[in-house]
TORPA-4810 file (N, C-alpha, C, O; in nm, 3 decimals):
<nodes>
NODE_1_0.411_-0.622_-1.081_0.273_-0.656_-1.110_0.189_-0.664_-0.983_0.071_-0.626_-0.987_M
NODE_2_0.242_-0.712_-0.871_0.159_-0.710_-0.749_0.116_-0.569_-0.710_0.006_-0.549_-0.658_P
NODE_3_0.202_-0.472_-0.734_0.166_-0.335_-0.700_0.049_-0.286_-0.784_-0.039_-0.217_-0.734_A
NODE_4_0.048_-0.322_-0.910_-0.061_-0.278_-0.998_-0.194_-0.340_-0.957_-0.296_-0.272_-0.958_L
NODE_5_-0.194_-0.467_-0.922_-0.320_-0.528_-0.880_-0.362_-0.480_-0.741_-0.481_-0.471_-0.712_S
NODE_6_-0.265_-0.449_-0.656_-0.301_-0.399_-0.523_-0.360_-0.258_-0.531_-0.442_-0.221_-0.447_S
NODE_7_-0.320_-0.181_-0.630_-0.381_-0.049_-0.649_-0.530_-0.063_-0.676_-0.609_0.023_-0.638_I
NODE_8_-0.567_-0.172_-0.742_-0.707_-0.195_-0.775_-0.785_-0.256_-0.659_-0.899_-0.217_-0.634_T
NODE_9_-0.725_-0.352_-0.587_-0.801_-0.434_-0.493_-0.771_-0.410_-0.345_-0.855_-0.444_-0.261_Y
NODE_10_-0.659_-0.354_-0.310_-0.623_-0.334_-0.169_-0.661_-0.193_-0.127_-0.611_-0.096_-0.184_N
NODE_11_-0.750_-0.178_-0.028_-0.796_-0.043_0.010_-0.685_0.046_0.064_-0.691_0.168_0.047_P
NODE_12_-0.586_-0.011_0.129_-0.476_0.068_0.184_-0.391_0.126_0.072_-0.360_0.246_0.071_I
NODE_13_-0.353_0.042_-0.020_-0.270_0.085_-0.132_-0.350_0.179_-0.223_-0.296_0.275_-0.276_I
NODE_14_-0.478_0.149_-0.239_-0.562_0.233_-0.324_-0.572_0.375_-0.269_-0.567_0.471_-0.345_K
NODE_15_-0.588_0.389_-0.136_-0.597_0.522_-0.077_-0.465_0.597_-0.093_-0.464_0.718_-0.117_S
NODE_16_-0.353_0.525_-0.080_-0.223_0.588_-0.099_-0.207_0.633_-0.245_-0.159_0.743_-0.272_Q
NODE_17_-0.248_0.548_-0.338_-0.242_0.581_-0.480_-0.323_0.707_-0.510_-0.277_0.794_-0.584_W
NODE_18_-0.442_0.717_-0.452_-0.527_0.833_-0.475_-0.462_0.961_-0.421_-0.476_1.067_-0.481_E
NODE_19_-0.393_0.950_-0.307_-0.321_1.066_-0.254_-0.211_1.110_-0.351_-0.191_1.230_-0.371_R
NODE_20_-0.139_1.015_-0.409_-0.034_1.048_-0.505_-0.092_1.113_-0.629_-0.035_1.207_-0.683_W
NODE_21_-0.205_1.063_-0.676_-0.267_1.119_-0.796_-0.315_1.262_-0.769_-0.303_1.348_-0.856_V
NODE_22_-0.368_1.287_-0.650_-0.411_1.422_-0.616_-0.295_1.521_-0.618_-0.314_1.639_-0.647_K
NODE_23_-0.175_1.471_-0.587_-0.056_1.556_-0.590_0.008_1.561_-0.728_0.118_1.614_-0.744_R
NODE_24_-0.061_1.506_-0.828_-0.011_1.501_-0.966_0.119_1.421_-0.976_0.208_1.458_-1.053_N
NODE_25_0.130_1.314_-0.900_0.250_1.230_-0.904_0.211_1.085_-0.932_0.263_0.994_-0.868_K
NODE_26_0.122_1.064_-1.027_0.080_0.928_-1.061_0.187_0.857_-1.140_0.304_0.894_-1.133_G
NODE_27_0.148_0.755_-1.213_0.240_0.683_-1.299_0.342_0.601_-1.223_0.309_0.532_-1.127_G
NODE_28_0.466_0.610_-1.266_0.572_0.527_-1.208_0.599_0.561_-1.063_0.631_0.473_-0.983_K
NODE_29_0.586_0.687_-1.026_0.609_0.727_-0.887_0.505_0.662_-0.797_0.538_0.613_-0.689_V
NODE_30_0.380_0.661_-0.840_0.274_0.598_-0.761_0.291_0.448_-0.751_0.264_0.390_-0.646_G
NODE_31_0.335_0.384_-0.858_0.357_0.239_-0.856_0.474_0.206_-0.762_0.467_0.109_-0.688_V
NODE_32_0.579_0.285_-0.766_0.692_0.262_-0.675_0.650_0.282_-0.529_0.696_0.209_-0.441_C
NODE_33_0.565_0.379_-0.503_0.514_0.401_-0.368_0.429_0.282_-0.324_0.434_0.241_-0.208_A
NODE_34_0.351_0.227_-0.416_0.269_0.110_-0.385_0.357_-0.010_-0.356_0.328_-0.088_-0.265_A
NODE_35_0.465_-0.027_-0.431_0.558_-0.138_-0.406_0.620_-0.126_-0.268_0.630_-0.224_-0.194_M
NODE_36_0.662_-0.005_-0.234_0.724_0.016_-0.102_0.624_-0.013_0.010_0.660_-0.075_0.110_R
NODE_37_0.500_0.033_-0.006_0.398_0.010_0.096_0.368_-0.138_0.112_0.349_-0.186_0.224_K
NODE_38_0.365_-0.213_0.001_0.344_-0.357_0.010_0.456_-0.424_0.087_0.432_-0.512_0.169_L
NODE_39_0.579_-0.382_0.061_0.693_-0.436_0.136_0.683_-0.403_0.285_0.713_-0.488_0.369_L
NODE_40_0.641_-0.283_0.317_0.626_-0.244_0.457_0.519_-0.327_0.526_0.536_-0.370_0.640_Q
NODE_41_0.408_-0.351_0.457_0.301_-0.433_0.515_0.347_-0.576_0.534_0.319_-0.637_0.638_L
NODE_42_0.416_-0.631_0.435_0.465_-0.769_0.447_0.567_-0.781_0.559_0.565_-0.880_0.633_A
NODE_43_0.654_-0.684_0.573_0.754_-0.686_0.680_0.687_-0.677_0.817_0.728_-0.744_0.911_Y
NODE_44_0.585_-0.594_0.827_0.512_-0.582_0.954_0.445_-0.712_0.994_0.445_-0.749_1.111_G
NODE_45_0.387_-0.782_0.897_0.324_-0.911_0.925_0.430_-1.012_0.967_0.410_-1.089_1.061_V
NODE_46_0.543_-1.011_0.898_0.651_-1.104_0.929_0.707_-1.081_1.069_0.726_-1.177_1.144_L
NODE_47_0.732_-0.957_1.105_0.791_-0.926_1.234_0.694_-0.946_1.350_0.735_-0.989_1.458_K
NODE_48_0.567_-0.914_1.329_0.471_-0.925_1.440_0.423_-1.068_1.460_0.387_-1.106_1.572_S
NODE_49_0.422_-1.147_1.353_0.372_-1.284_1.363_0.220_-1.292_1.363_0.164_-1.400_1.379_G
NODE_50_0.154_-1.179_1.346_0.008_-1.175_1.343_-0.040_-1.175_1.199_0.030_-1.127_1.111_L
NODE_51_-0.159_-1.230_1.173_-0.212_-1.223_1.037_-0.245_-1.078_0.999_-0.265_-0.994_1.086_P
NODE_52_-0.250_-1.051_0.870_-0.278_-0.917_0.821_-0.416_-0.872_0.863_-0.513_-0.947_0.849_F
NODE_53_-0.426_-0.751_0.915_-0.553_-0.693_0.956_-0.562_-0.553_0.897_-0.479_-0.467_0.926_D
NODE_54_-0.662_-0.531_0.816_-0.679_-0.402_0.749_-0.698_-0.289_0.850_-0.648_-0.178_0.828_T
NODE_55_-0.768_-0.315_0.958_-0.793_-0.209_1.057_-0.663_-0.159_1.119_-0.645_-0.038_1.137_K
NODE_56_-0.573_-0.249_1.150_-0.444_-0.210_1.207_-0.363_-0.133_1.105_-0.303_-0.030_1.137_I
NODE_57_-0.361_-0.182_0.981_-0.282_-0.116_0.876_-0.337_0.023_0.845_-0.259_0.114_0.820_A
NODE_58_-0.468_0.041_0.845_-0.527_0.171_0.817_-0.501_0.269_0.932_-0.490_0.389_0.909_L
NODE_59_-0.492_0.219_1.053_-0.468_0.305_1.168_-0.329_0.364_1.165_-0.306_0.472_1.219_A
NODE_60_-0.235_0.294_1.100_-0.096_0.342_1.097_-0.064_0.427_0.977_0.048_0.477_0.967_K
NODE_61_-0.159_0.445_0.884_-0.130_0.527_0.766_-0.169_0.669_0.786_-0.151_0.751_0.696_T
</nodes>
């Protein structure tokens, strides 16, 4: 469920979702990609010790 709401409200996940839809790979594949991206973002915040910053996350995508 966090992946579904992040597709709506998180600009990073939303842009990734739109890329998947353009490749005709929406649905479950897109939701799984959103879940993986959320885990990657959370792990990056945990390892760096810095608060989440959209500018940094967008620069790495």
